[in-house]
N, C-alpha and C positions, 0 to 999 in steps of 0.2 A: 437327364431326367431317367430314372430307373423305378421301378413297382417293387416295394417290397411288402409282401404278406408277413405281419407280424400279430396275425390272430391268434396264433399259437393255440388251435384247435381248442378255443375255450368252450367248456360246457355250459349250456343256459340250463337254468334252473326250470325244471318241467312245472306246468301250469296244469292243475287238476280241478274240477268244480268251478265255483266262483271264483277261484283265487288264479286269474288269469294274467295278473300282473307280475314281472318279474325285471330283473335288471342285468345287464351286460355289463362288465368291468374287464378291464385290461391296463396294467401298470407296463408301460416302457423303459427302460434304464437306457438313454441314448447314450449313456460312456461305454457299455457293452456293445450297442448294434448304432454306430453312427449312419447318418443319414445326411444326403446332401441338398441343397436348396433347390426345390420345385420336384424332387423326388416324392413318389406318389406312395404312402405307407398304409397299408390296410389295416385299421385298429382294433375293430368290431365287427363279427362276422353275424348279420341279421339274419334269422331264419326265416323262411318263407310265410305268408300270411298274419304277419308282424305289425301293428303300428308303433313305430318309434315316439313316443310323445316328447322326450326331453332329452338332451344331450350335453354334457359337462365334461369341461376339461379342468382337471384338478395339477396345477404345477408343484410337485411336490421337492424338486431339487431346481433351482433356475439355471438356463444356459451358463450365464456368465457376462455374456456380450449380448449384443442386439439380436432378436431372433423372435419373429412371430410366424405364425402359420395360420392354414383355414384348416375346417372340419366340414366335410362335406359328402354327399353320394355320388357325385356325376352326372346326375340324370335330373336332378330338378334345382330349381334355382328358387330363393338366394339358399347359399350355403348355411348349413345349420351354425357355425360360429365362422365371421368372415376374417377376422383378425384376433387371434390370441396372442397375447404377449407371453412368450417361453422363459421370459427374463425377469419375472416376477412371480413369487409365491402366490398363491391363492386359487378360487375356483373360477372359472367363467362359464356360464350357462347360455345355451343357444336362445335366439330371440324368437323364435315361431313360436305361434300360439294354440295351433292346431293338432302339429304331428303329422307324420307321413305314414302311410300304408305302405307295403311291400309284398306283392303278392308271389315273389320269387326269392330265393335267398339272394343276398347282396351285402355288399360291405361299405362300412363308414371308412372315410380316407380323411387321410392326415398330412396337409402339405404342405410343408416347412418354407417359409421364403427367405431361411438362412440357413448353414452348414450347423448339424446340431452333435456336439460330442459329449455334452457333460448334462445335459438336463434329465430329471427323472420325471414322466408325466403319466397320471393316471385318466383314461377314456371310460365314461361311464353313459350307457343306455338307458333309459327307462321304458319298459314296451309293455305291450299289451297282445296277448296271444288272441289272433282272430280265427283258430280253427273252431270247427265245430264240436269236436269231442274232448 
């Protein structure tokens, strides 16, 4: 198992005034960056003082063989998404109802149960900025 940071220094849309909601988005082409089963792939960097309201995984290109994965943060149970099918086009939404708050910068992780060499996947988190200013 290895840890791969594919957050790619994604910029956060700044929140100001009453508009404190934003989205993090990262698309990873696993045909360019292969990962092995049980690798930990950092996919979204959540800024400090943020509430993650919802997490989605969108499979743009299926893997082509059996492939599932987990999306989690490794600090809280349950996972955001415990088993997403990477071999089927479509969107999977987390099953959490209240979201999670992070007081320090934290990464969301994608942990495949199978090797990935073909899939193209988009990761989305809807967030709320909890900072005072």
